Every structure is written in structure tokens, then in C-alpha cells.
C-alpha positions in Angstrom: -57.0 -29.6 -80.7 -56.9 -33.5 -80.6 -53.8 -34.8 -78.9 -52.9 -38.0 -77.3 -51.7 -38.4 -73.5 -48.4 -39.4 -74.9 -47.9 -36.0 -76.6 -48.4 -34.2 -73.6 -46.6 -35.8 -70.7 -43.4 -34.1 -69.4 -44.5 -31.5 -70.8 -44.0 -28.1 -68.8 -46.4 -25.5 -67.7 -45.7 -21.8 -68.5 -48.5 -18.8 -67.5 -47.7 -16.7 -70.2 -49.2 -13.5 -67.6 -45.7 -13.8 -65.5 -44.1 -16.3 -66.6 -44.1 -18.3 -63.9 -43.2 -22.2 -64.4 -46.5 -24.5 -62.5 -44.9 -27.9 -63.3 -44.6 -30.7 -65.7 -47.7 -33.1 -66.9 -46.2 -35.7 -65.6 -46.8 -33.9 -62.0 -50.0 -33.1 -62.5 -53.7 -34.3 -62.8 -56.2 -34.1 -65.2 -59.6 -33.6 -64.7 -61.8 -35.4 -67.6 -65.0 -34.9 -69.2 -67.1 -38.0 -68.4 -70.0 -38.6 -71.5 -66.8 -36.9 -74.2 -63.6 -38.3 -72.7 -62.3 -34.2 -73.3 -59.7 -32.6 -70.5 -61.5 -30.1 -68.6 -58.5 -28.9 -66.9 -55.4 -29.5 -65.2 -54.8 -29.9 -61.7 -52.1 -28.3 -60.5 -50.5 -29.0 -57.3 -49.7 -26.1 -54.9 -46.9 -27.7 -53.5 -44.1 -29.4 -54.6 -45.5 -32.9 -52.9 -49.2 -32.5 -52.4 -51.0 -35.3 -54.7 -54.9 -34.7 -53.2 -57.6 -33.0 -55.1 -57.6 -30.1 -52.5 -54.7 -29.0 -52.6 -54.7 -28.1 -56.0 -54.9 -25.2 -58.3 -57.4 -25.7 -61.2 -56.4 -24.7 -64.5 -59.5 -24.9 -67.2 -58.6 -26.4 -70.8 -59.8 -23.1 -72.3 -56.9 -21.1 -70.4 -54.3 -23.0 -72.7 -53.1 -21.1 -75.5 -50.0 -22.9 -77.7 -49.0 -26.3 -77.0 -45.3 -26.3 -78.1 -42.8 -29.5 -78.4 -41.7 -28.8 -75.0 -44.2 -26.7 -73.6 -47.6 -26.0 -72.4 -48.6 -22.0 -72.7 -51.5 -21.0 -70.0 -52.9 -18.3 -69.7 -54.3 -17.7 -66.2 -54.4 -14.9 -63.1 -52.9 -17.3 -60.4 -51.9 -16.9 -57.3 -48.5 -17.7 -57.7 -47.5 -21.1 -56.4 -44.0 -22.2 -54.4 -41.7 -23.2 -56.3 -39.9 -26.6 -56.6 -37.0 -27.1 -54.4 -38.4 -23.6 -52.2 -38.0 -24.0 -48.4 -41.6 -23.8 -46.5 
């Protein structure tokens, strides 16, 4: 699947398994293979304000099932992530 970064920016990640919103690609980090430049994984912060790799769930690019106009559908068993705006 060949995509440009501009085509991914702002898309929402939705888990097919449970319908959970995982975040937007503008809020996530990408793990890129050094030799090829291919995206290896999407790193989703486990807390809305977390910005370090240690506080992220790793979604392998192979788990991406569909890239739509507004969303990326992933199929992965993940623990439930905190909801945006939820009080801790």
C-alpha cells in the first residue's frame, strides 16, 4: 500500500475488534524502518498527554486493514485505552 504522509495526516484510528477510537495520526508517532522508509508501526499514546514511546501502544502496520477517507481501520487485541477527556 503506497501512501503519502499527507494522505494519512488527521485520519482517525479505529479498532475493528471493539470499535474503540485509538487516536488521530496527528496525535500518534510512526515507527519507520531505517533501510526502506516503510512504516513499521503506529505508536498510540496510552494517555492523552503522553508523548514518550514508553507510554504508547504499538500497532504494527500489518494490523491495518483498511485506509478510508477519514479513518484507518486496525484489527488488534489491545487493552482498553483511556478515553479522551476522561478524568484520572
